[in-house]
N, C-alpha and C positions, 0 to 999 in steps of 0.2 A: 504493499499499500504506500509506504514511504517513497519507494522508487517510482511508482505510478504517478504520484502528486508531483514529485520532483520533475519527472520527465514532462509533465503537462506544463508546469510553471517555467522550467528553464528552457523547454522547447520554444517558448515565445521570444527567446533572446536570439539575436542574430538575424531577425527577420526584417528589421528596419532600423535605420539610423536613429530616428526620433525616439522610439521605444527603448532602445539601448541606452540613450543618453538619460532618458527619464529614470531607467532602472539603475544605472550607475549613480546618478545623483541621489536617488533614494536610499540606496545601500551605503554610499560613501560620504555624502556631504549633508543630507537632511539631519542627521544626528547633531551637527554643529548648530543648526537653526534651533533644534530642541533645547540644547544647552543655553543658547542666548535667550530663548523665550522664558526658560526656567529662571535665569537671572533677573529678567524683567518682572516675573511673578513674585520673586523675593522682594525686589525693590518696591513693588506695589503694596505689600504688607505694611499696615500701619504700626509704627513703633518698632523699636530695635529688638524687643523681646520676640515679637511675632516673627520678624525677619530671621533672627537667630534660630528659633524653634523649628520654623518651617524648613530652612535650609539644613539645619542639623538632622531633623528626622529623615529628610530625603538623602542626605549624604550617608547616614548609617544604613539605611536600606540598600542603597546602591553599593556601598562597601561590602556589606554582608553578601548580597547576591552576586555581584560581578567580581568583587575583589577576594572574597573567601570561598563561597560555596562552589562557584564555577571552576575557580583555580584548583581547589582541592579535587574536584571530580576529574579535571584535566590532568592532574598530577598522577592519578591512580589509574585512569582509564583513557586510553587513546582511541579516538575514533576518526578514521580518515575522512577528509573532506570529499565531496562529490568529485572535484577536479582531480584528485589523487586516484579515486576508485575507478572512475570512467575514463581517465586520461584525456582530458580536453584542456583548452586554455580558458580559464575564467575571464570574465570582463573586468575584474579588479583582482589585485593580488591579495592573498591571505595565507597565513601559515598557521601551524598549530593544530591542535585537536578540534574537531568540528562539534562535538557534543559535550556540554550544551552550548548554545549560542550566547556568548557574553553579551552581545548587543541586545538581545532579546531579554536577558536577565536584567541588565542595567535599565533599559527604557520601560519595561513593564513595572519594575519596581518604582521608578520615578513616576510613571503614570498613575499608579495607585495612590502614592502619597499626595500627588497634585489632586487627584480626584477627591481624596478626603478633605482637602482644603478648599477646592473650588470645582464643583461637579462639571461645569461647562468646559473649563480648560482640561479637566481630567479626561473628559470624553474625547476631545481633540487629541490629546496625548496618547490615549489608547488606540485611536484610529491610525495616527501617524506612526506609532510603534509597530502596529500591524503591517503597515506599509513598508516600514524598513525591514521587517522579518521576511515578507514575501519578496522584497527586492534583493535580499540576500540569497534567497533561493534562486531567483531569476538570473542573477549574475553568476551563479554556480559555486558559491562558497559555503552553502549550508543545505543540509537535508530538511525537509519539513519537520521531522521529529526533533531536530536540534532547536528549531525555533520554538516548538511547543514545550520542550523541556525547559529552555531558557526562560520562557514567559511565565511557566509554573513556579520556577525557582524565584523570579522577580516578584511575583505576586505574593507567594508565601513569605518571602523575606520582608516585604513591605508590611504585610499583615502582623507579622512577628514583632517587627520594630514599632509599629503603631500600638500594638497590644501592650508591650513593655513600657511604652511611654504615655500610655493612655491617662494615667493619673496626672501627669504633668500637662497633658494635652487639654484636659478639662479646664484647668486653671488658665491656660494660654487662651483657650477659646472663649472663656468668660471675659478676658481682657480685650479680645478682639471685638466682641459684641458691644462692650462698653464703649469702644472707640468708633463703632459704626453709626 
């Protein structure tokens, strides 16, 4: 099933210049726009405490999902990327283990934290995170299951971090409502 979905999505690459450019942009450069938008969301928070808490909660979730869990899995388990298994030239260069996707882990963790703070922006982040994941399949550097595993790690990490910080979150949220 993983190969079937991969072949369908990646099979769309190389069929047109415009589609390839969009896929490369989404896989490689869209993440930078999401980072910049996150910084903007932090700046929009009223008061330094909310800015600090929001950015800290997101940073801890990202570090846990991308910096720890995916790296531990990659240390003990190597999964070849599609370009290695199927011997083709991917549209972007990438190395290391394929499973789980670090991009998916990072951006889905960030998406959930943003969703907790701002549902409208969070929905957009989830949509754009999914686009990044699909684009990384399109360009040939991930299997679909890599993206699903990374997304699951990101979401679970963000839920765990939010649960651990929920006592503090209530106090910070009250301050936010007082400033609104």
